[in-house]
PyMOL commands that place a pseudoatom at each C-alpha (Angstrom):
pseudoatom trace, name=CA, resn=MET, resi=1, chain=A, elem=C, hetatm=0, pos=[-0.083, -0.437, -0.141]
pseudoatom trace, name=CA, resn=GLY, resi=2, chain=A, elem=C, hetatm=0, pos=[2.743, 2.691, 0.838]
pseudoatom trace, name=CA, resn=VAL, resi=3, chain=A, elem=C, hetatm=0, pos=[2.495, 3.991, -2.200]
pseudoatom trace, name=CA, resn=ASP, resi=4, chain=A, elem=C, hetatm=0, pos=[1.568, 8.044, -3.153]
pseudoatom trace, name=CA, resn=HIS, resi=5, chain=A, elem=C, hetatm=0, pos=[-1.682, 8.335, -4.941]
pseudoatom trace, name=CA, resn=SER, resi=6, chain=A, elem=C, hetatm=0, pos=[-2.554, 11.544, -4.086]
pseudoatom trace, name=CA, resn=ASP, resi=7, chain=A, elem=C, hetatm=0, pos=[-2.922, 12.398, -8.404]
pseudoatom trace, name=CA, resn=VAL, resi=8, chain=A, elem=C, hetatm=0, pos=[-6.227, 9.318, -7.746]
pseudoatom trace, name=CA, resn=LEU, resi=9, chain=A, elem=C, hetatm=0, pos=[-7.146, 10.979, -4.371]
pseudoatom trace, name=CA, resn=ALA, resi=10, chain=A, elem=C, hetatm=0, pos=[-7.276, 14.184, -6.449]
pseudoatom trace, name=CA, resn=THR, resi=11, chain=A, elem=C, hetatm=0, pos=[-9.444, 13.803, -9.051]
pseudoatom trace, name=CA, resn=VAL, resi=12, chain=A, elem=C, hetatm=0, pos=[-12.152, 11.613, -6.649]
pseudoatom trace, name=CA, resn=GLN, resi=13, chain=A, elem=C, hetatm=0, pos=[-12.292, 14.373, -4.194]
pseudoatom trace, name=CA, resn=ALA, resi=14, chain=A, elem=C, hetatm=0, pos=[-12.798, 16.234, -7.791]
pseudoatom trace, name=CA, resn=VAL, resi=15, chain=A, elem=C, hetatm=0, pos=[-15.048, 14.574, -9.328]
pseudoatom trace, name=CA, resn=GLY, resi=16, chain=A, elem=C, hetatm=0, pos=[-19.303, 15.207, -9.289]
pseudoatom trace, name=CA, resn=GLU, resi=17, chain=A, elem=C, hetatm=0, pos=[-22.016, 12.236, -8.598]
pseudoatom trace, name=CA, resn=THR, resi=18, chain=A, elem=C, hetatm=0, pos=[-22.175, 12.436, -12.075]
pseudoatom trace, name=CA, resn=GLU, resi=19, chain=A, elem=C, hetatm=0, pos=[-18.831, 11.606, -13.134]
pseudoatom trace, name=CA, resn=MET, resi=20, chain=A, elem=C, hetatm=0, pos=[-18.547, 8.886, -10.877]
pseudoatom trace, name=CA, resn=ASN, resi=21, chain=A, elem=C, hetatm=0, pos=[-17.369, 5.844, -14.162]
pseudoatom trace, name=CA, resn=GLY, resi=22, chain=A, elem=C, hetatm=0, pos=[-15.002, 8.710, -15.152]
pseudoatom trace, name=CA, resn=LEU, resi=23, chain=A, elem=C, hetatm=0, pos=[-14.184, 8.107, -10.992]
pseudoatom trace, name=CA, resn=LEU, resi=24, chain=A, elem=C, hetatm=0, pos=[-13.942, 3.381, -11.443]
pseudoatom trace, name=CA, resn=SER, resi=25, chain=A, elem=C, hetatm=0, pos=[-11.975, 4.110, -14.162]
pseudoatom trace, name=CA, resn=GLN, resi=26, chain=A, elem=C, hetatm=0, pos=[-9.211, 6.722, -12.474]
pseudoatom trace, name=CA, resn=LEU, resi=27, chain=A, elem=C, hetatm=0, pos=[-9.389, 3.553, -9.790]
pseudoatom trace, name=CA, resn=GLU, resi=28, chain=A, elem=C, hetatm=0, pos=[-9.299, 0.821, -11.762]
pseudoatom trace, name=CA, resn=ASN, resi=29, chain=A, elem=C, hetatm=0, pos=[-5.845, 2.612, -14.129]
pseudoatom trace, name=CA, resn=ALA, resi=30, chain=A, elem=C, hetatm=0, pos=[-4.454, 3.208, -10.881]
pseudoatom trace, name=CA, resn=LYS, resi=31, chain=A, elem=C, hetatm=0, pos=[-5.168, -0.802, -9.549]
pseudoatom trace, name=CA, resn=LEU, resi=32, chain=A, elem=C, hetatm=0, pos=[-6.560, 0.756, -7.038]
pseudoatom trace, name=CA, resn=VAL, resi=33, chain=A, elem=C, hetatm=0, pos=[-10.019, -1.339, -7.459]
pseudoatom trace, name=CA, resn=ALA, resi=34, chain=A, elem=C, hetatm=0, pos=[-10.711, -4.674, -9.777]
pseudoatom trace, name=CA, resn=ALA, resi=35, chain=A, elem=C, hetatm=0, pos=[-14.424, -4.166, -11.396]
pseudoatom trace, name=CA, resn=PHE, resi=36, chain=A, elem=C, hetatm=0, pos=[-16.911, -6.668, -13.010]
pseudoatom trace, name=CA, resn=GLU, resi=37, chain=A, elem=C, hetatm=0, pos=[-20.306, -7.659, -13.387]
pseudoatom trace, name=CA, resn=TRP, resi=38, chain=A, elem=C, hetatm=0, pos=[-22.301, -10.033, -11.318]
pseudoatom trace, name=CA, resn=ASP, resi=39, chain=A, elem=C, hetatm=0, pos=[-22.317, -11.755, -13.800]
pseudoatom trace, name=CA, resn=ASP, resi=40, chain=A, elem=C, hetatm=0, pos=[-18.320, -12.088, -14.466]
pseudoatom trace, name=CA, resn=GLU, resi=41, chain=A, elem=C, hetatm=0, pos=[-16.769, -15.924, -13.438]
pseudoatom trace, name=CA, resn=PRO, resi=42, chain=A, elem=C, hetatm=0, pos=[-14.332, -16.052, -10.901]
pseudoatom trace, name=CA, resn=LYS, resi=43, chain=A, elem=C, hetatm=0, pos=[-11.668, -17.025, -12.900]
pseudoatom trace, name=CA, resn=THR, resi=44, chain=A, elem=C, hetatm=0, pos=[-11.796, -13.614, -14.055]
pseudoatom trace, name=CA, resn=ILE, resi=45, chain=A, elem=C, hetatm=0, pos=[-12.346, -12.032, -10.971]
pseudoatom trace, name=CA, resn=ARG, resi=46, chain=A, elem=C, hetatm=0, pos=[-8.889, -13.822, -9.121]
pseudoatom trace, name=CA, resn=GLU, resi=47, chain=A, elem=C, hetatm=0, pos=[-6.719, -12.963, -12.355]
pseudoatom trace, name=CA, resn=GLN, resi=48, chain=A, elem=C, hetatm=0, pos=[-8.298, -8.498, -12.187]
pseudoatom trace, name=CA, resn=LEU, resi=49, chain=A, elem=C, hetatm=0, pos=[-7.854, -8.491, -8.198]
pseudoatom trace, name=CA, resn=GLU, resi=50, chain=A, elem=C, hetatm=0, pos=[-4.442, -9.973, -8.094]
pseudoatom trace, name=CA, resn=ALA, resi=51, chain=A, elem=C, hetatm=0, pos=[-3.225, -7.194, -10.326]
pseudoatom trace, name=CA, resn=LEU, resi=52, chain=A, elem=C, hetatm=0, pos=[-4.597, -5.600, -7.929]
pseudoatom trace, name=CA, resn=LEU, resi=53, chain=A, elem=C, hetatm=0, pos=[-1.448, -2.994, -6.051]
pseudoatom trace, name=CA, resn=SER, resi=54, chain=A, elem=C, hetatm=0, pos=[-3.029, -3.374, -3.137]
pseudoatom trace, name=CA, resn=PHE, resi=55, chain=A, elem=C, hetatm=0, pos=[-3.341, -7.416, -3.352]
pseudoatom trace, name=CA, resn=PRO, resi=56, chain=A, elem=C, hetatm=0, pos=[-1.453, -9.694, -0.346]
pseudoatom trace, name=CA, resn=ALA, resi=57, chain=A, elem=C, hetatm=0, pos=[0.440, -11.659, -1.246]
pseudoatom trace, name=CA, resn=ALA, resi=58, chain=A, elem=C, hetatm=0, pos=[0.422, -14.025, 1.042]
pseudoatom trace, name=CA, resn=MET, resi=59, chain=A, elem=C, hetatm=0, pos=[-3.294, -14.625, 0.645]
pseudoatom trace, name=CA, resn=PRO, resi=60, chain=A, elem=C, hetatm=0, pos=[-3.470, -18.304, 0.611]
pseudoatom trace, name=CA, resn=TRP, resi=61, chain=A, elem=C, hetatm=0, pos=[-5.449, -19.949, -2.788]
pseudoatom trace, name=CA, resn=ASP, resi=62, chain=A, elem=C, hetatm=0, pos=[-5.513, -23.119, -1.439]
pseudoatom trace, name=CA, resn=TRP, resi=63, chain=A, elem=C, hetatm=0, pos=[-8.892, -23.257, -1.207]
pseudoatom trace, name=CA, resn=TYR, resi=64, chain=A, elem=C, hetatm=0, pos=[-9.888, -22.291, -4.699]
pseudoatom trace, name=CA, resn=ASP, resi=65, chain=A, elem=C, hetatm=0, pos=[-9.701, -25.657, -6.987]
pseudoatom trace, name=CA, resn=ASP, resi=66, chain=A, elem=C, hetatm=0, pos=[-12.262, -26.993, -3.720]
pseudoatom trace, name=CA, resn=PHE, resi=67, chain=A, elem=C, hetatm=0, pos=[-14.770, -24.038, -4.274]
pseudoatom trace, name=CA, resn=LEU, resi=68, chain=A, elem=C, hetatm=0, pos=[-14.531, -24.753, -7.702]
pseudoatom trace, name=CA, resn=ASP, resi=69, chain=A, elem=C, hetatm=0, pos=[-15.662, -27.774, -7.652]
pseudoatom trace, name=CA, resn=ARG, resi=70, chain=A, elem=C, hetatm=0, pos=[-18.247, -27.302, -4.935]
pseudoatom trace, name=CA, resn=THR, resi=71, chain=A, elem=C, hetatm=0, pos=[-19.424, -23.980, -6.991]
pseudoatom trace, name=CA, resn=GLU, resi=72, chain=A, elem=C, hetatm=0, pos=[-19.657, -26.303, -10.669]
pseudoatom trace, name=CA, resn=ASP, resi=73, chain=A, elem=C, hetatm=0, pos=[-23.859, -26.431, -10.519]
pseudoatom trace, name=CA, resn=TYR, resi=74, chain=A, elem=C, hetatm=0, pos=[-24.021, -23.040, -9.029]
pseudoatom trace, name=CA, resn=ASP, resi=75, chain=A, elem=C, hetatm=0, pos=[-25.707, -20.281, -11.080]
pseudoatom trace, name=CA, resn=VAL, resi=76, chain=A, elem=C, hetatm=0, pos=[-23.087, -17.053, -11.979]
pseudoatom trace, name=CA, resn=ALA, resi=77, chain=A, elem=C, hetatm=0, pos=[-24.048, -14.708, -8.663]
pseudoatom trace, name=CA, resn=GLU, resi=78, chain=A, elem=C, hetatm=0, pos=[-24.340, -17.179, -6.345]
pseudoatom trace, name=CA, resn=ALA, resi=79, chain=A, elem=C, hetatm=0, pos=[-20.713, -18.285, -7.708]
pseudoatom trace, name=CA, resn=VAL, resi=80, chain=A, elem=C, hetatm=0, pos=[-19.746, -14.913, -7.360]
pseudoatom trace, name=CA, resn=GLU, resi=81, chain=A, elem=C, hetatm=0, pos=[-20.677, -14.168, -3.909]
pseudoatom trace, name=CA, resn=HIS, resi=82, chain=A, elem=C, hetatm=0, pos=[-19.918, -17.835, -2.940]
pseudoatom trace, name=CA, resn=PHE, resi=83, chain=A, elem=C, hetatm=0, pos=[-15.918, -16.943, -4.028]
pseudoatom trace, name=CA, resn=LEU, resi=84, chain=A, elem=C, hetatm=0, pos=[-16.113, -12.914, -3.231]
pseudoatom trace, name=CA, resn=GLY, resi=85, chain=A, elem=C, hetatm=0, pos=[-17.069, -13.848, 1.128]
pseudoatom trace, name=CA, resn=LEU, resi=86, chain=A, elem=C, hetatm=0, pos=[-14.323, -16.822, 0.553]
pseudoatom trace, name=CA, resn=VAL, resi=87, chain=A, elem=C, hetatm=0, pos=[-12.084, -14.546, -0.446]
pseudoatom trace, name=CA, resn=GLY, resi=88, chain=A, elem=C, hetatm=0, pos=[-13.077, -11.834, 2.456]
pseudoatom trace, name=CA, resn=LYS, resi=89, chain=A, elem=C, hetatm=0, pos=[-12.420, -14.598, 4.767]
pseudoatom trace, name=CA, resn=HIS, resi=90, chain=A, elem=C, hetatm=0, pos=[-8.875, -15.825, 3.010]
pseudoatom trace, name=CA, resn=SER, resi=91, chain=A, elem=C, hetatm=0, pos=[-7.400, -12.298, 3.114]
pseudoatom trace, name=CA, resn=LEU, resi=92, chain=A, elem=C, hetatm=0, pos=[-8.720, -11.554, 6.608]
pseudoatom trace, name=CA, resn=LYS, resi=93, chain=A, elem=C, hetatm=0, pos=[-5.785, -14.797, 8.236]
pseudoatom trace, name=CA, resn=VAL, resi=94, chain=A, elem=C, hetatm=0, pos=[-3.567, -12.078, 6.478]
pseudoatom trace, name=CA, resn=GLY, resi=95, chain=A, elem=C, hetatm=0, pos=[-4.577, -8.974, 7.827]
pseudoatom trace, name=CA, resn=THR, resi=96, chain=A, elem=C, hetatm=0, pos=[-5.983, -7.633, 5.055]
pseudoatom trace, name=CA, resn=ALA, resi=97, chain=A, elem=C, hetatm=0, pos=[-9.802, -6.381, 4.331]
pseudoatom trace, name=CA, resn=THR, resi=98, chain=A, elem=C, hetatm=0, pos=[-11.452, -6.932, 1.034]
pseudoatom trace, name=CA, resn=VAL, resi=99, chain=A, elem=C, hetatm=0, pos=[-13.587, -4.251, 0.249]
pseudoatom trace, name=CA, resn=SER, resi=100, chain=A, elem=C, hetatm=0, pos=[-16.437, -3.442, -1.510]
pseudoatom trace, name=CA, resn=VAL, resi=101, chain=A, elem=C, hetatm=0, pos=[-17.363, -0.150, -3.041]
pseudoatom trace, name=CA, resn=ASP, resi=102, chain=A, elem=C, hetatm=0, pos=[-20.197, 0.949, -3.302]
pseudoatom trace, name=CA, resn=THR, resi=103, chain=A, elem=C, hetatm=0, pos=[-20.629, 1.737, -7.606]
pseudoatom trace, name=CA, resn=GLY, resi=104, chain=A, elem=C, hetatm=0, pos=[-24.998, 1.979, -7.734]
pseudoatom trace, name=CA, resn=ASP, resi=105, chain=A, elem=C, hetatm=0, pos=[-24.886, -0.631, -10.363]
pseudoatom trace, name=CA, resn=ASP, resi=106, chain=A, elem=C, hetatm=0, pos=[-25.579, -4.687, -10.389]
pseudoatom trace, name=CA, resn=GLY, resi=107, chain=A, elem=C, hetatm=0, pos=[-21.282, -4.957, -10.899]
pseudoatom trace, name=CA, resn=TYR, resi=108, chain=A, elem=C, hetatm=0, pos=[-18.978, -4.908, -8.236]
pseudoatom trace, name=CA, resn=ALA, resi=109, chain=A, elem=C, hetatm=0, pos=[-15.778, -2.833, -7.706]
pseudoatom trace, name=CA, resn=ILE, resi=110, chain=A, elem=C, hetatm=0, pos=[-13.397, -4.899, -4.808]
pseudoatom trace, name=CA, resn=GLY, resi=111, chain=A, elem=C, hetatm=0, pos=[-10.191, -3.660, -3.276]
pseudoatom trace, name=CA, resn=PHE, resi=112, chain=A, elem=C, hetatm=0, pos=[-7.777, -4.059, -0.492]
pseudoatom trace, name=CA, resn=ALA, resi=113, chain=A, elem=C, hetatm=0, pos=[-6.956, -2.664, 3.204]
pseudoatom trace, name=CA, resn=PRO, resi=114, chain=A, elem=C, hetatm=0, pos=[-4.969, -3.905, 6.035]
pseudoatom trace, name=CA, resn=LYS, resi=115, chain=A, elem=C, hetatm=0, pos=[-7.651, -4.102, 8.431]
pseudoatom trace, name=CA, resn=ASN, resi=116, chain=A, elem=C, hetatm=0, pos=[-5.912, -2.861, 11.562]
pseudoatom trace, name=CA, resn=SER, resi=117, chain=A, elem=C, hetatm=0, pos=[-5.020, 0.996, 9.361]
pseudoatom trace, name=CA, resn=ARG, resi=118, chain=A, elem=C, hetatm=0, pos=[-6.370, 3.909, 10.629]
pseudoatom trace, name=CA, resn=GLN, resi=119, chain=A, elem=C, hetatm=0, pos=[-8.498, 4.795, 7.344]
pseudoatom trace, name=CA, resn=LEU, resi=120, chain=A, elem=C, hetatm=0, pos=[-9.843, 1.578, 7.321]
pseudoatom trace, name=CA, resn=LYS, resi=121, chain=A, elem=C, hetatm=0, pos=[-10.548, 2.744, 10.659]
pseudoatom trace, name=CA, resn=ASN, resi=122, chain=A, elem=C, hetatm=0, pos=[-11.559, 6.135, 10.278]
pseudoatom trace, name=CA, resn=ALA, resi=123, chain=A, elem=C, hetatm=0, pos=[-14.696, 4.909, 7.629]
pseudoatom trace, name=CA, resn=ARG, resi=124, chain=A, elem=C, hetatm=0, pos=[-15.681, 2.066, 9.148]
pseudoatom trace, name=CA, resn=ARG, resi=125, chain=A, elem=C, hetatm=0, pos=[-18.999, 4.218, 8.456]
pseudoatom trace, name=CA, resn=TRP, resi=126, chain=A, elem=C, hetatm=0, pos=[-19.233, 4.058, 5.185]
pseudoatom trace, name=CA, resn=VAL, resi=127, chain=A, elem=C, hetatm=0, pos=[-17.164, 0.456, 3.951]
pseudoatom trace, name=CA, resn=THR, resi=128, chain=A, elem=C, hetatm=0, pos=[-18.201, -2.873, 3.886]
pseudoatom trace, name=CA, resn=VAL, resi=129, chain=A, elem=C, hetatm=0, pos=[-15.657, -5.824, 4.808]
pseudoatom trace, name=CA, resn=VAL, resi=130, chain=A, elem=C, hetatm=0, pos=[-16.233, -8.813, 2.702]
pseudoatom trace, name=CA, resn=ARG, resi=131, chain=A, elem=C, hetatm=0, pos=[-16.089, -12.092, 5.166]
pseudoatom trace, name=CA, resn=ARG, resi=132, chain=A, elem=C, hetatm=0, pos=[-18.114, -15.661, 4.582]
pseudoatom trace, name=CA, resn=GLY, resi=133, chain=A, elem=C, hetatm=0, pos=[-20.724, -13.950, 1.692]
pseudoatom trace, name=CA, resn=THR, resi=134, chain=A, elem=C, hetatm=0, pos=[-21.754, -11.474, 4.068]
pseudoatom trace, name=CA, resn=PHE, resi=135, chain=A, elem=C, hetatm=0, pos=[-22.056, -7.231, 2.526]
pseudoatom trace, name=CA, resn=THR, resi=136, chain=A, elem=C, hetatm=0, pos=[-23.290, -5.296, 5.565]
pseudoatom trace, name=CA, resn=ARG, resi=137, chain=A, elem=C, hetatm=0, pos=[-22.424, -1.654, 4.735]
pseudoatom trace, name=CA, resn=ARG, resi=138, chain=A, elem=C, hetatm=0, pos=[-21.202, -0.497, 1.332]
pseudoatom trace, name=CA, resn=PHE, resi=139, chain=A, elem=C, hetatm=0, pos=[-18.921, 2.807, 1.196]
pseudoatom trace, name=CA, resn=GLY, resi=140, chain=A, elem=C, hetatm=0, pos=[-18.693, 5.417, -2.164]
pseudoatom trace, name=CA, resn=LEU, resi=141, chain=A, elem=C, hetatm=0, pos=[-15.169, 5.268, -4.733]
pseudoatom trace, name=CA, resn=ARG, resi=142, chain=A, elem=C, hetatm=0, pos=[-15.009, 9.145, -2.771]
pseudoatom trace, name=CA, resn=ARG, resi=143, chain=A, elem=C, hetatm=0, pos=[-14.336, 6.806, 0.558]
pseudoatom trace, name=CA, resn=TYR, resi=144, chain=A, elem=C, hetatm=0, pos=[-12.199, 4.340, -0.754]
pseudoatom trace, name=CA, resn=ALA, resi=145, chain=A, elem=C, hetatm=0, pos=[-9.403, 6.639, -2.651]
pseudoatom trace, name=CA, resn=SER, resi=146, chain=A, elem=C, hetatm=0, pos=[-9.201, 8.358, 0.565]
pseudoatom trace, name=CA, resn=LEU, resi=147, chain=A, elem=C, hetatm=0, pos=[-8.311, 5.023, 2.064]
pseudoatom trace, name=CA, resn=PHE, resi=148, chain=A, elem=C, hetatm=0, pos=[-4.508, 5.780, -0.425]
pseudoatom trace, name=CA, resn=ARG, resi=149, chain=A, elem=C, hetatm=0, pos=[-3.476, 8.835, 1.016]
for i in range(1, 149): cmd.bond("trace and resi %d" % i, "trace and resi %d" % (i + 1))
show_as sticks, trace
zoom trace
């Protein structure tokens, strides 16, 4: 995480509500968030998550093949929800929170932040930490980008 993303943060703070798609693109281009649709395959989502700058290097994938076997008969939306829950569970074990950002549509925007970071603690009111498939609260793109100050 220690990379300076002040240019992205400045863009985030300046953007209006109608420009949220552009903001999401900025965060994607900076490799701070992976955005995907509800019906994307878990393999594609995994590749996007692994490309993020904040992806936890210690994240284990020993559970992934078993996940694929168990969800073979799931519809895609169920498989994605289950997959993200497992990503959240395993990232927390290595000290990183998997964070869901509200995009205002049916897609997902997922990123990572150290689970004990000051910024994440300050954002608790807005943050959704993904764990075991539970999305309790989501927070907006501006709040997510502020985690990288």
